[in-house]
C-alpha positions, -999 to +999 in steps of 0.1 A: -605+037+030-614+010+055-621+017+092-593-007+101-567+013+081-539+029+102-537+066+107-527+087+077-490+088+088-463+082+061-440+054+069-403+060+078-393+047+044-417+070+026-406+100+047-369+092+038-378+089+001-396+122+001-367+139+019-343+125-007-364+136-036-367+171-020-329+173-016-324+160-052-348+186-065-329+214-047-296+202-060-311+200-095-325+235-093-291+248-080-273+230-108-296+245-135-292+280-120-254+276-121-255+264-157-277+293-168-253+318-151-224+302-169-243+304-203-252+341-197-216+349-186-202+330-216-225+349-239-212+383-228 
């Protein structure tokens, strides 16, 4: 890293992307949970 590099602060674009990925991950986890519950209930 060069001395002239800016502070280690993520850009607005990067922050938005990370937020979107986090949200997508949560939605995916929730969807997987719902599908597993449906499979378990269907197997009963």
